[in-house]
All heavy atoms as a GROMACS GRO file, in nm:
protein
  618
    1MET      N    1   0.084  -0.118   0.000
    1MET     CA    2   0.000   0.000   0.000
    1MET      C    3   0.089   0.124   0.000
    1MET      O    4   0.184   0.134   0.075
    1MET     CB    5  -0.088  -0.001   0.125
    1MET     CG    6  -0.177   0.120   0.134
    1MET     SD    7  -0.281   0.116   0.280
    1MET     CE    8  -0.191   0.228   0.384
    2VAL      N    9   0.054   0.218  -0.085
    2VAL     CA   10   0.128   0.342  -0.093
    2VAL      C   11   0.040   0.455  -0.040
    2VAL      O   12  -0.077   0.465  -0.075
    2VAL     CB   13   0.170   0.371  -0.240
    2VAL    CG1   14   0.238   0.505  -0.250
    2VAL    CG2   15   0.258   0.260  -0.291
    3ARG      N   16   0.098   0.538   0.044
    3ARG     CA   17   0.023   0.652   0.099
    3ARG      C   18   0.014   0.764  -0.002
    3ARG      O   19   0.100   0.780  -0.087
    3ARG     CB   20   0.095   0.706   0.222
    3ARG     CG   21   0.087   0.621   0.343
    3ARG     CD   22   0.166   0.692   0.452
    3ARG     NE   23   0.153   0.627   0.578
    3ARG     CZ   24   0.129   0.692   0.692
    3ARG    NH1   25   0.118   0.822   0.693
    3ARG    NH2   26   0.120   0.626   0.804
    4LYS      N   27  -0.089   0.847   0.014
    4LYS     CA   28  -0.096   0.971  -0.062
    4LYS      C   29   0.015   1.062  -0.009
    4LYS      O   30   0.056   1.052   0.106
    4LYS     CB   31  -0.231   1.039  -0.042
    4LYS     CG   32  -0.347   0.964  -0.100
    4LYS     CD   33  -0.474   1.043  -0.075
    4LYS     CE   34  -0.593   0.969  -0.131
    4LYS     NZ   35  -0.719   1.040  -0.103
    5ILE      N   36   0.063   1.152  -0.092
    5ILE     CA   37   0.171   1.241  -0.051
    5ILE      C   38   0.128   1.326   0.069
    5ILE      O   39   0.205   1.344   0.163
    5ILE     CB   40   0.215   1.331  -0.168
    5ILE    CG1   41   0.287   1.245  -0.272
    5ILE    CG2   42   0.306   1.443  -0.120
    5ILE    CD1   43   0.327   1.319  -0.396
    6SER      N   44   0.005   1.374   0.069
    6SER     CA   45  -0.041   1.455   0.182
    6SER      C   46  -0.043   1.374   0.311
    6SER      O   47  -0.007   1.425   0.417
    6SER     CB   48  -0.179   1.514   0.154
    6SER     OG   49  -0.273   1.409   0.130
    7ASP      N   50  -0.083   1.246   0.303
    7ASP     CA   51  -0.081   1.159   0.422
    7ASP      C   52   0.062   1.131   0.466
    7ASP      O   53   0.091   1.128   0.585
    7ASP     CB   54  -0.152   1.027   0.394
    7ASP     CG   55  -0.301   1.044   0.369
    7ASP    OD1   56  -0.357   1.149   0.410
    7ASP    OD2   57  -0.361   0.954   0.307
    8LEU      N   58   0.149   1.110   0.370
    8LEU     CA   59   0.289   1.082   0.401
    8LEU      C   60   0.353   1.200   0.473
    8LEU      O   61   0.421   1.184   0.574
    8LEU     CB   62   0.367   1.050   0.273
    8LEU     CG   63   0.513   1.013   0.290
    8LEU    CD1   64   0.526   0.882   0.364
    8LEU    CD2   65   0.579   1.003   0.154
    9ARG      N   66   0.329   1.319   0.424
    9ARG     CA   67   0.388   1.438   0.485
    9ARG      C   68   0.324   1.471   0.619
    9ARG      O   69   0.388   1.532   0.704
    9ARG     CB   70   0.379   1.556   0.389
    9ARG     CG   71   0.470   1.533   0.270
    9ARG     CD   72   0.494   1.654   0.189
    9ARG     NE   73   0.595   1.623   0.088
    9ARG     CZ   74   0.609   1.689  -0.024
    9ARG    NH1   75   0.531   1.791  -0.050
    9ARG    NH2   76   0.702   1.656  -0.110
   10ALA      N   77   0.200   1.430   0.638
   10ALA     CA   78   0.132   1.456   0.765
   10ALA      C   79   0.175   1.358   0.874
   10ALA      O   80   0.159   1.386   0.992
   10ALA     CB   81  -0.019   1.450   0.746
   11ALA      N   82   0.230   1.243   0.835
   11ALA     CA   83   0.269   1.141   0.932
   11ALA      C   84   0.392   1.188   1.011
   11ALA      O   85   0.479   1.258   0.958
   11ALA     CB   86   0.301   1.010   0.860
   12SER      N   87   0.398   1.148   1.137
   12SER     CA   88   0.514   1.184   1.219
   12SER      C   89   0.632   1.094   1.182
   12SER      O   90   0.614   0.989   1.119
   12SER     CB   91   0.481   1.166   1.367
   12SER     OG   92   0.465   1.029   1.397
   13ASP      N   93   0.750   1.136   1.222
   13ASP     CA   94   0.869   1.054   1.198
   13ASP      C   95   0.854   0.916   1.261
   13ASP      O   96   0.891   0.815   1.203
   13ASP     CB   97   0.995   1.122   1.253
   13ASP     CG   98   1.034   1.246   1.174
   13ASP    OD1   99   0.974   1.271   1.067
   13ASP    OD2  100   1.126   1.317   1.219
   14GLU      N  101   0.796   0.914   1.382
   14GLU     CA  102   0.780   0.787   1.453
   14GLU      C  103   0.686   0.693   1.377
   14GLU      O  104   0.711   0.572   1.370
   14GLU     CB  105   0.727   0.812   1.594
   14GLU     CG  106   0.827   0.879   1.686
   14GLU     CD  107   0.842   1.030   1.662
   14GLU    OE1  108   0.751   1.092   1.601
   14GLU    OE2  109   0.946   1.085   1.702
   15GLU      N  110   0.578   0.746   1.319
   15GLU     CA  111   0.486   0.664   1.239
   15GLU      C  112   0.558   0.605   1.118
   15GLU      O  113   0.542   0.486   1.088
   15GLU     CB  114   0.368   0.746   1.191
   15GLU     CG  115   0.266   0.782   1.296
   15GLU     CD  116   0.155   0.868   1.238
   15GLU    OE1  117   0.182   0.985   1.206
   15GLU    OE2  118   0.044   0.815   1.224
   16LEU      N  119   0.635   0.688   1.049
   16LEU     CA  120   0.707   0.638   0.932
   16LEU      C  121   0.809   0.532   0.970
   16LEU      O  122   0.824   0.431   0.900
   16LEU     CB  123   0.776   0.754   0.860
   16LEU     CG  124   0.684   0.851   0.787
   16LEU    CD1  125   0.764   0.966   0.729
   16LEU    CD2  126   0.606   0.781   0.679
   17ILE      N  127   0.878   0.553   1.079
   17ILE     CA  128   0.977   0.456   1.123
   17ILE      C  129   0.909   0.324   1.159
   17ILE      O  130   0.957   0.216   1.122
   17ILE     CB  131   1.059   0.512   1.241
   17ILE    CG1  132   1.149   0.625   1.192
   17ILE    CG2  133   1.142   0.403   1.308
   17ILE    CD1  134   1.214   0.706   1.302
   18ALA      N  135   0.794   0.332   1.228
   18ALA     CA  136   0.721   0.210   1.264
   18ALA      C  137   0.673   0.136   1.139
   18ALA      O  138   0.684   0.013   1.130
   18ALA     CB  139   0.604   0.245   1.354
   19GLU      N  140   0.620   0.210   1.041
   19GLU     CA  141   0.575   0.145   0.917
   19GLU      C  142   0.694   0.085   0.841
   19GLU      O  143   0.684  -0.025   0.789
   19GLU     CB  144   0.503   0.246   0.828
   19GLU     CG  145   0.364   0.278   0.878
   19GLU     CD  146   0.288   0.366   0.780
   19GLU    OE1  147   0.307   0.352   0.658
   19GLU    OE2  148   0.208   0.448   0.829
   20HIS      N  149   0.803   0.158   0.837
   20HIS     CA  150   0.922   0.107   0.770
   20HIS      C  151   0.967  -0.024   0.834
   20HIS      O  152   0.994  -0.122   0.767
   20HIS     CB  153   1.035   0.209   0.777
   20HIS     CG  154   1.165   0.157   0.725
   20HIS    ND1  155   1.254   0.092   0.806
   20HIS    CD2  156   1.220   0.158   0.602
   20HIS    CE1  157   1.358   0.055   0.735
   20HIS    NE2  158   1.340   0.095   0.611
   21ASP      N  159   0.974  -0.024   0.968
   21ASP     CA  160   1.019  -0.144   1.038
   21ASP      C  161   0.922  -0.260   1.015
   21ASP      O  162   0.965  -0.374   1.003
   21ASP     CB  163   1.034  -0.114   1.188
   21ASP     CG  164   1.150  -0.020   1.216
   21ASP    OD1  165   1.232   0.003   1.124
   21ASP    OD2  166   1.157   0.033   1.329
   22GLY      N  167   0.793  -0.230   1.007
   22GLY     CA  168   0.694  -0.334   0.981
   22GLY      C  169   0.710  -0.395   0.842
   22GLY      O  170   0.701  -0.517   0.824
   23HIS      N  171   0.735  -0.312   0.743
   23HIS     CA  172   0.754  -0.361   0.606
   23HIS      C  173   0.889  -0.427   0.589
   23HIS      O  174   0.903  -0.521   0.510
   23HIS     CB  175   0.739  -0.247   0.505
   23HIS     CG  176   0.600  -0.199   0.490
   23HIS    ND1  177   0.503  -0.267   0.421
   23HIS    CD2  178   0.538  -0.086   0.536
   23HIS    CE1  179   0.389  -0.201   0.424
   23HIS    NE2  180   0.408  -0.089   0.495
   24ALA      N  181   0.987  -0.379   0.660
   24ALA     CA  182   1.123  -0.430   0.643
   24ALA      C  183   1.136  -0.575   0.690
   24ALA      O  184   1.226  -0.645   0.645
   24ALA     CB  185   1.222  -0.342   0.718
   25VAL      N  186   1.047  -0.618   0.777
   25VAL     CA  187   1.053  -0.756   0.827
   25VAL      C  188   1.024  -0.855   0.715
   25VAL      O  189   1.088  -0.960   0.706
   25VAL     CB  190   0.952  -0.774   0.943
   25VAL    CG1  191   0.941  -0.920   0.983
   25VAL    CG2  192   0.993  -0.688   1.061
   26SER      N  193   0.931  -0.820   0.626
   26SER     CA  194   0.888  -0.917   0.526
   26SER      C  195   0.931  -0.885   0.383
   26SER      O  196   0.906  -0.964   0.294
   26SER     CB  197   0.735  -0.929   0.530
   26SER     OG  198   0.677  -0.803   0.500
   27THR      N  199   0.993  -0.772   0.361
   27THR     CA  200   1.030  -0.737   0.224
   27THR      C  201   1.154  -0.650   0.221
   27THR      O  202   1.188  -0.585   0.320
   27THR     CB  203   0.914  -0.664   0.153
   27THR    OG1  204   0.952  -0.639   0.019
   27THR    CG2  205   0.884  -0.532   0.218
   28HIS      N  206   1.218  -0.649   0.108
   28HIS     CA  207   1.333  -0.561   0.087
   28HIS      C  208   1.299  -0.453  -0.016
   28HIS      O  209   1.378  -0.365  -0.040
   28HIS     CB  210   1.454  -0.642   0.036
   28HIS     CG  211   1.502  -0.741   0.137
   28HIS    ND1  212   1.572  -0.706   0.249
   28HIS    CD2  213   1.488  -0.875   0.142
   28HIS    CE1  214   1.600  -0.813   0.319
   28HIS    NE2  215   1.550  -0.918   0.257
   29VAL      N  216   1.182  -0.463  -0.075
   29VAL     CA  217   1.140  -0.368  -0.178
   29VAL      C  218   1.046  -0.266  -0.117
   29VAL      O  219   0.957  -0.301  -0.041
   29VAL     CB  220   1.069  -0.443  -0.292
   29VAL    CG1  221   1.023  -0.346  -0.400
   29VAL    CG2  222   1.161  -0.549  -0.350
   30GLY      N  223   1.067  -0.141  -0.149
   30GLY     CA  224   0.975  -0.038  -0.106
   30GLY      C  225   1.012   0.033   0.023
   30GLY      O  226   0.951   0.132   0.056
   31THR      N  227   1.109  -0.017   0.096
   31THR     CA  228   1.145   0.050   0.220
   31THR      C  229   1.219   0.181   0.194
   31THR      O  230   1.220   0.269   0.280
   31THR     CB  231   1.230  -0.041   0.311
   31THR    OG1  232   1.346  -0.082   0.240
   31THR    CG2  233   1.150  -0.161   0.356
   32ALA      N  234   1.278   0.195   0.078
   32ALA     CA  235   1.346   0.320   0.044
   32ALA      C  236   1.248   0.437   0.042
   32ALA      O  237   1.287   0.551   0.066
   32ALA     CB  238   1.415   0.307  -0.092
   33TYR      N  239   1.123   0.406   0.019
   33TYR     CA  240   1.016   0.508   0.019
   33TYR      C  241   1.015   0.583   0.151
   33TYR      O  242   1.010   0.706   0.154
   33TYR     CB  243   0.885   0.433  -0.004
   33TYR     CG  244   0.759   0.513   0.001
   33TYR    CD1  245   0.726   0.601  -0.101
   33TYR    CD2  246   0.669   0.497   0.105
   33TYR    CE1  247   0.608   0.672  -0.098
   33TYR    CE2  248   0.551   0.568   0.109
   33TYR     CZ  249   0.521   0.655   0.007
   33TYR     OH  250   0.404   0.724   0.010
   34TYR      N  251   1.022   0.511   0.260
   34TYR     CA  252   1.022   0.573   0.393
   34TYR      C  253   1.156   0.640   0.423
   34TYR      O  254   1.159   0.747   0.481
   34TYR     CB  255   0.990   0.469   0.501
   34TYR     CG  256   0.853   0.409   0.485
   34TYR    CD1  257   0.836   0.286   0.424
   34TYR    CD2  258   0.740   0.477   0.530
   34TYR    CE1  259   0.709   0.232   0.408
   34TYR    CE2  260   0.614   0.424   0.514
   34TYR     CZ  261   0.598   0.301   0.453
   34TYR     OH  262   0.474   0.248   0.437
   35MET      N  263   1.263   0.577   0.383
   35MET     CA  264   1.395   0.634   0.407
   35MET      C  265   1.411   0.766   0.332
   35MET      O  266   1.468   0.862   0.385
   35MET     CB  267   1.505   0.535   0.367
   35MET     CG  268   1.504   0.406   0.447
   35MET     SD  269   1.513   0.430   0.626
   35MET     CE  270   1.679   0.492   0.640
   36GLU      N  271   1.360   0.773   0.211
   36GLU     CA  272   1.367   0.897   0.133
   36GLU      C  273   1.284   1.007   0.198
   36GLU      O  274   1.325   1.124   0.199
   36GLU     CB  275   1.320   0.872  -0.010
   36GLU     CG  276   1.417   0.789  -0.091
   36GLU     CD  277   1.359   0.741  -0.222
   36GLU    OE1  278   1.242   0.774  -0.253
   36GLU    OE2  279   1.431   0.669  -0.294
   37GLU      N  280   1.169   0.970   0.255
   37GLU     CA  281   1.087   1.070   0.323
   37GLU      C  282   1.158   1.122   0.448
   37GLU      O  283   1.159   1.243   0.474
   37GLU     CB  284   0.950   1.011   0.360
   37GLU     CG  285   0.862   1.105   0.440
   37GLU     CD  286   0.824   1.234   0.368
   37GLU    OE1  287   0.836   1.242   0.244
   37GLU    OE2  288   0.784   1.330   0.436
   38LEU      N  289   1.218   1.034   0.524
   38LEU     CA  290   1.293   1.078   0.642
   38LEU      C  291   1.412   1.164   0.601
   38LEU      O  292   1.443   1.264   0.667
   38LEU     CB  293   1.339   0.957   0.724
   38LEU     CG  294   1.227   0.882   0.796
   38LEU    CD1  295   1.279   0.751   0.851
   38LEU    CD2  296   1.168   0.967   0.906
   39ASP      N  297   1.478   1.128   0.492
   39ASP     CA  298   1.591   1.208   0.442
   39ASP      C  299   1.544   1.346   0.399
   39ASP      O  300   1.610   1.447   0.427
   39ASP     CB  301   1.658   1.135   0.326
   39ASP     CG  302   1.783   1.204   0.279
   39ASP    OD1  303   1.868   1.236   0.365
   39ASP    OD2  304   1.797   1.226   0.156
   40ARG      N  305   1.430   1.353   0.335
   40ARG     CA  306   1.374   1.483   0.293
   40ARG      C  307   1.347   1.570   0.414
   40ARG      O  308   1.380   1.689   0.416
   40ARG     CB  309   1.244   1.462   0.214
   40ARG     CG  310   1.182   1.592   0.164
   40ARG     CD  311   1.040   1.571   0.114
   40ARG     NE  312   0.948   1.540   0.222
   40ARG     CZ  313   0.895   1.630   0.306
   40ARG    NH1  314   0.926   1.758   0.294
   40ARG    NH2  315   0.812   1.594   0.400
   41ARG      N  316   1.293   1.510   0.520
   41ARG     CA  317   1.265   1.585   0.641
   41ARG      C  318   1.394   1.633   0.707
   41ARG      O  319   1.401   1.746   0.757
   41ARG     CB  320   1.186   1.500   0.739
   41ARG     CG  321   1.045   1.472   0.690
   41ARG     CD  322   0.972   1.381   0.785
   41ARG     NE  323   0.840   1.351   0.733
   41ARG     CZ  324   0.740   1.310   0.808
   41ARG    NH1  325   0.756   1.294   0.937
   41ARG    NH2  326   0.624   1.285   0.754
   42ASP      N  327   1.496   1.548   0.706
   42ASP     CA  328   1.626   1.590   0.762
   42ASP      C  329   1.683   1.709   0.684
   42ASP      O  330   1.736   1.803   0.742
   42ASP     CB  331   1.726   1.474   0.758
   42ASP     CG  332   1.698   1.369   0.863
   42ASP    OD1  333   1.625   1.399   0.961
   42ASP    OD2  334   1.750   1.256   0.847
   43ARG      N  335   1.672   1.703   0.551
   43ARG     CA  336   1.720   1.816   0.469
   43ARG      C  337   1.643   1.943   0.498
   43ARG      O  338   1.701   2.052   0.505
   43ARG     CB  339   1.711   1.780   0.320
   43ARG     CG  340   1.820   1.687   0.272
   43ARG     CD  341   1.824   1.680   0.120
   43ARG     NE  342   1.694   1.659   0.058
   43ARG     CZ  343   1.640   1.541   0.032
   43ARG    NH1  344   1.704   1.431   0.064
   43ARG    NH2  345   1.522   1.532  -0.026
   44ASN      N  346   1.512   1.931   0.516
   44ASN     CA  347   1.430   2.049   0.547
   44ASN      C  348   1.470   2.109   0.681
   44ASN      O  349   1.477   2.232   0.695
   44ASN     CB  350   1.282   2.015   0.546
   44ASN     CG  351   1.227   2.000   0.407
   44ASN    OD1  352   1.291   2.036   0.309
   44ASN    ND2  353   1.109   1.944   0.396
   45ARG      N  354   1.496   2.024   0.781
   45ARG     CA  355   1.540   2.075   0.911
   45ARG      C  356   1.676   2.142   0.901
   45ARG      O  357   1.700   2.248   0.959
   45ARG     CB  358   1.543   1.962   1.014
   45ARG     CG  359   1.405   1.924   1.066
   45ARG     CD  360   1.414   1.828   1.184
   45ARG     NE  361   1.444   1.692   1.144
   45ARG     CZ  362   1.354   1.599   1.119
   45ARG    NH1  363   1.226   1.626   1.130
   45ARG    NH2  364   1.391   1.477   1.084
   46ALA      N  365   1.766   2.083   0.823
   46ALA     CA  366   1.900   2.143   0.805
   46ALA      C  367   1.889   2.276   0.732
   46ALA      O  368   1.958   2.372   0.766
   46ALA     CB  369   1.990   2.047   0.729
   47MET      N  370   1.800   2.283   0.633
   47MET     CA  371   1.782   2.407   0.559
   47MET      C  372   1.725   2.516   0.651
   47MET      O  373   1.768   2.632   0.645
   47MET     CB  374   1.688   2.385   0.440
   47MET     CG  375   1.685   2.501   0.345
   47MET     SD  376   1.595   2.477   0.189
   47MET     CE  377   1.510   2.324   0.207
   48ALA      N  378   1.631   2.480   0.738
   48ALA     CA  379   1.574   2.578   0.831
   48ALA      C  380   1.682   2.628   0.927
   48ALA      O  381   1.686   2.748   0.958
   48ALA     CB  382   1.458   2.516   0.908
   49ALA      N  383   1.768   2.539   0.973
   49ALA     CA  384   1.876   2.580   1.063
   49ALA      C  385   1.974   2.673   0.991
   49ALA      O  386   2.022   2.772   1.048
   49ALA     CB  387   1.949   2.458   1.118
   50THR      N  388   2.002   2.644   0.865
   50THR     CA  389   2.092   2.728   0.786
   50THR      C  390   2.031   2.866   0.764
   50THR      O  391   2.101   2.967   0.773
   50THR     CB  392   2.122   2.660   0.650
   50THR    OG1  393   2.182   2.534   0.675
   50THR    CG2  394   2.214   2.744   0.565
   51GLU      N  395   1.901   2.870   0.736
   51GLU     CA  396   1.834   2.999   0.719
   51GLU      C  397   1.838   3.081   0.847
   51GLU      O  398   1.857   3.202   0.844
   51GLU     CB  399   1.690   2.977   0.673
   51GLU     CG  400   1.680   2.928   0.530
   51GLU     CD  401   1.537   2.893   0.491
   51GLU    OE1  402   1.444   2.915   0.571
   51GLU    OE2  403   1.520   2.843   0.379
   52ALA      N  404   1.818   3.015   0.961
   52ALA     CA  405   1.824   3.086   1.089
   52ALA      C  406   1.964   3.142   1.113
   52ALA      O  407   1.980   3.256   1.160
   52ALA     CB  408   1.784   2.993   1.203
   53LEU      N  409   2.065   3.065   1.079
   53LEU     CA  410   2.203   3.112   1.093
   53LEU      C  411   2.229   3.231   1.001
   53LEU      O  412   2.294   3.328   1.041
   53LEU     CB  413   2.300   2.998   1.062
   53LEU     CG  414   2.448   3.024   1.083
   53LEU    CD1  415   2.476   3.058   1.228
   53LEU    CD2  416   2.528   2.902   1.041
   54ALA      N  417   2.177   3.226   0.879
   54ALA     CA  418   2.195   3.336   0.784
   54ALA      C  419   2.125   3.463   0.834
   54ALA      O  420   2.179   3.573   0.822
   54ALA     CB  421   2.141   3.297   0.647
   55ARG      N  422   2.005   3.446   0.893
   55ARG     CA  423   1.936   3.563   0.948
   55ARG      C  424   2.016   3.625   1.062
   55ARG      O  425   2.025   3.748   1.074
   55ARG     CB  426   1.797   3.524   0.998
   55ARG     CG  427   1.693   3.524   0.887
   55ARG     CD  428   1.552   3.506   0.944
   55ARG     NE  429   1.490   3.398   0.870
   55ARG     CZ  430   1.476   3.273   0.912
   55ARG    NH1  431   1.516   3.238   1.031
   55ARG    NH2  432   1.420   3.182   0.836
   56GLY      N  433   2.076   3.541   1.145
   56GLY     CA  434   2.159   3.591   1.254
   56GLY      C  435   2.280   3.666   1.202
   56GLY      O  436   2.317   3.772   1.255
   57ALA      N  437   2.343   3.615   1.098
   57ALA     CA  438   2.458   3.682   1.038
   57ALA      C  439   2.416   3.816   0.977
   57ALA      O  440   2.490   3.915   0.986
   57ALA     CB  441   2.522   3.593   0.932
   58TYR      N  442   2.299   3.820   0.919
   58TYR     CA  443   2.247   3.944   0.861
   58TYR      C  444   2.227   4.050   0.970
   58TYR      O  445   2.269   4.165   0.955
   58TYR     CB  446   2.115   3.915   0.789
   58TYR     CG  447   2.050   4.036   0.728
   58TYR    CD1  448   2.096   4.090   0.608
   58TYR    CD2  449   1.940   4.097   0.788
   58TYR    CE1  450   2.036   4.200   0.551
   58TYR    CE2  451   1.879   4.208   0.732
   58TYR     CZ  452   1.928   4.259   0.613
   58TYR     OH  453   1.868   4.369   0.557
   59ARG      N  454   2.164   4.010   1.081
   59ARG     CA  455   2.144   4.104   1.192
   59ARG      C  456   2.278   4.149   1.250
   59ARG      O  457   2.295   4.267   1.284
   59ARG     CB  458   2.058   4.039   1.300
   59ARG     CG  459   1.911   4.028   1.261
   59ARG     CD  460   1.825   3.986   1.378
   59ARG     NE  461   1.862   3.856   1.433
   59ARG     CZ  462   1.811   3.740   1.397
   59ARG    NH1  463   1.719   3.737   1.302
   59ARG    NH2  464   1.849   3.627   1.453
   60LEU      N  465   2.372   4.058   1.262
   60LEU     CA  466   2.503   4.093   1.315
   60LEU      C  467   2.574   4.192   1.222
   60LEU      O  468   2.642   4.284   1.269
   60LEU     CB  469   2.587   3.966   1.333
   60LEU     CG  470   2.724   3.983   1.397
   60LEU    CD1  471   2.711   4.044   1.536
   60LEU    CD2  472   2.795   3.849   1.405
   61THR      N  473   2.558   4.175   1.093
   61THR     CA  474   2.618   4.268   0.996
   61THR      C  475   2.562   4.408   1.014
   61THR      O  476   2.637   4.506   1.013
   61THR     CB  477   2.592   4.219   0.852
   61THR    OG1  478   2.651   4.090   0.837
   61THR    CG2  479   2.650   4.314   0.749
   62TRP      N  480   2.430   4.418   1.031
   62TRP     CA  481   2.371   4.550   1.052
   62TRP      C  482   2.416   4.611   1.184
   62TRP      O  483   2.443   4.732   1.191
   62TRP     CB  484   2.218   4.543   1.045
   62TRP     CG  485   2.171   4.553   0.904
   62TRP    CD1  486   2.120   4.454   0.827
   62TRP    CD2  487   2.176   4.669   0.821
   62TRP    NE1  488   2.092   4.500   0.701
   62TRP    CE2  489   2.125   4.634   0.695
   62TRP    CE3  490   2.218   4.800   0.840
   62TRP    CZ2  491   2.115   4.723   0.590
   62TRP    CZ3  492   2.208   4.890   0.735
   62TRP    CH2  493   2.157   4.851   0.612
   63ALA      N  494   2.426   4.531   1.288
   63ALA     CA  495   2.473   4.583   1.417
   63ALA      C  496   2.617   4.632   1.404
   63ALA      O  497   2.653   4.738   1.457
   63ALA     CB  498   2.464   4.474   1.524
   64ASN      N  499   2.699   4.560   1.330
   64ASN     CA  500   2.838   4.600   1.309
   64ASN      C  501   2.845   4.730   1.229
   64ASN      O  502   2.928   4.817   1.257
   64ASN     CB  503   2.914   4.489   1.237
   64ASN     CG  504   3.062   4.514   1.234
   64ASN    OD1  505   3.118   4.564   1.330
   64ASN    ND2  506   3.125   4.478   1.124
   65THR      N  507   2.757   4.745   1.131
   65THR     CA  508   2.753   4.867   1.050
   65THR      C  509   2.717   4.988   1.137
   65THR      O  510   2.780   5.094   1.127
   65THR     CB  511   2.651   4.852   0.936
   65THR    OG1  512   2.689   4.741   0.854
   65THR    CG2  513   2.642   4.978   0.851
   66VAL      N  514   2.618   4.971   1.222
   66VAL     CA  515   2.577   5.081   1.310
   66VAL      C  516   2.690   5.116   1.406
   66VAL      O  517   2.722   5.234   1.426
   66VAL     CB  518   2.448   5.042   1.387
   66VAL    CG1  519   2.418   5.142   1.498
   66VAL    CG2  520   2.331   5.031   1.291
   67LEU      N  521   2.753   5.015   1.465
   67LEU     CA  522   2.863   5.043   1.557
   67LEU      C  523   2.982   5.108   1.487
   67LEU      O  524   3.047   5.197   1.544
   67LEU     CB  525   2.907   4.914   1.626
   67LEU     CG  526   2.808   4.858   1.728
   67LEU    CD1  527   2.855   4.722   1.778
   67LEU    CD2  528   2.789   4.954   1.843
   68ALA      N  529   3.009   5.070   1.364
   68ALA     CA  530   3.117   5.132   1.288
   68ALA      C  531   3.085   5.279   1.259
   68ALA      O  532   3.173   5.366   1.266
   68ALA     CB  533   3.141   5.056   1.158
   69ALA      N  534   2.960   5.307   1.227
   69ALA     CA  535   2.920   5.446   1.203
   69ALA      C  536   2.932   5.529   1.330
   69ALA      O  537   2.982   5.643   1.326
   69ALA     CB  538   2.776   5.450   1.150
   70VAL      N  539   2.892   5.473   1.443
   70VAL     CA  540   2.905   5.544   1.571
   70VAL      C  541   3.053   5.569   1.601
   70VAL      O  542   3.091   5.678   1.645
   70VAL     CB  543   2.837   5.465   1.685
   70VAL    CG1  544   2.873   5.522   1.822
   70VAL    CG2  545   2.686   5.464   1.664
   71ALA      N  546   3.136   5.470   1.578
   71ALA     CA  547   3.280   5.486   1.602
   71ALA      C  548   3.340   5.591   1.510
   71ALA      O  549   3.424   5.671   1.552
   71ALA     CB  550   3.352   5.352   1.582
   72ALA      N  551   3.295   5.597   1.384
   72ALA     CA  552   3.345   5.698   1.291
   72ALA      C  553   3.305   5.838   1.336
   72ALA      O  554   3.385   5.932   1.332
   72ALA     CB  555   3.292   5.670   1.150
   73VAL      N  556   3.179   5.853   1.380
   73VAL     CA  557   3.135   5.983   1.430
   73VAL      C  558   3.214   6.023   1.554
   73VAL      O  559   3.256   6.139   1.566
   73VAL     CB  560   2.983   5.979   1.459
   73VAL    CG1  561   2.938   6.102   1.534
   73VAL    CG2  562   2.906   5.965   1.329
   74ALA      N  563   3.237   5.929   1.644
   74ALA     CA  564   3.314   5.958   1.764
   74ALA      C  565   3.458   5.998   1.729
   74ALA      O  566   3.514   6.089   1.789
   74ALA     CB  567   3.314   5.837   1.858
   75ALA      N  568   3.515   5.932   1.630
   75ALA     CA  569   3.652   5.966   1.589
   75ALA      C  570   3.657   6.105   1.527
   75ALA      O  571   3.751   6.182   1.552
   75ALA     CB  572   3.703   5.863   1.489
   76ILE      N  573   3.560   6.140   1.447
   76ILE     CA  574   3.556   6.273   1.385
   76ILE      C  575   3.539   6.380   1.492
   76ILE      O  576   3.607   6.484   1.489
   76ILE     CB  577   3.443   6.281   1.280
   76ILE    CG1  578   3.479   6.192   1.159
   76ILE    CG2  579   3.418   6.424   1.236
   76ILE    CD1  580   3.369   6.173   1.060
   77ILE      N  581   3.451   6.354   1.588
   77ILE     CA  582   3.432   6.451   1.698
   77ILE      C  583   3.561   6.468   1.777
   77ILE      O  584   3.599   6.579   1.816
   77ILE     CB  585   3.315   6.408   1.788
   77ILE    CG1  586   3.183   6.421   1.713
   77ILE    CG2  587   3.311   6.487   1.918
   77ILE    CD1  588   3.063   6.364   1.784
   78ALA      N  589   3.632   6.359   1.804
   78ALA     CA  590   3.757   6.365   1.878
   78ALA      C  591   3.863   6.443   1.801
   78ALA      O  592   3.944   6.516   1.860
   78ALA     CB  593   3.806   6.224   1.908
   79LEU      N  594   3.867   6.433   1.669
   79LEU     CA  595   3.964   6.506   1.587
   79LEU      C  596   3.932   6.656   1.585
   79LEU      O  597   4.022   6.739   1.578
   79LEU     CB  598   3.964   6.451   1.445
   79LEU     CG  599   4.032   6.316   1.426
   79LEU    CD1  600   4.013   6.267   1.283
   79LEU    CD2  601   4.181   6.328   1.457
   80ILE      N  602   3.806   6.690   1.586
   80ILE     CA  603   3.765   6.830   1.582
   80ILE      C  604   3.800   6.901   1.712
   80ILE      O  605   3.842   7.016   1.713
   80ILE     CB  606   3.615   6.843   1.551
   80ILE    CG1  607   3.588   6.794   1.409
   80ILE    CG2  608   3.565   6.985   1.568
   80ILE    CD1  609   3.442   6.788   1.370
   81LYS      N  610   3.788   6.834   1.825
   81LYS     CA  611   3.812   6.899   1.956
   81LYS      C  612   3.955   6.912   1.981
   81LYS      O  613   4.053   6.894   1.976
   81LYS     CB  614   3.745   6.820   2.065
   81LYS     CG  615   3.595   6.838   2.062
   81LYS     CD  616   3.532   6.773   2.182
   81LYS     CE  617   3.383   6.799   2.179
   81LYS     NZ  618   3.316   6.753   2.295
   0.00000   0.00000   0.00000
């Protein structure tokens, strides 16, 4: 039996693992279906973590830009006095 894609994506990792283990006992064909779904989920989680890291780097860049501008203004004021 093959699940609909919407049902497959709605299933939890634990459900997929249990189904995989159940099918793996009696067959060697078709278990890649579950492994590929788990791999897809792992890639999605890794991509989300990478995006979060990129957002943090973006915010840090802006904070660095603001601090550099403040330091430049402070240096100019110090030179004038």
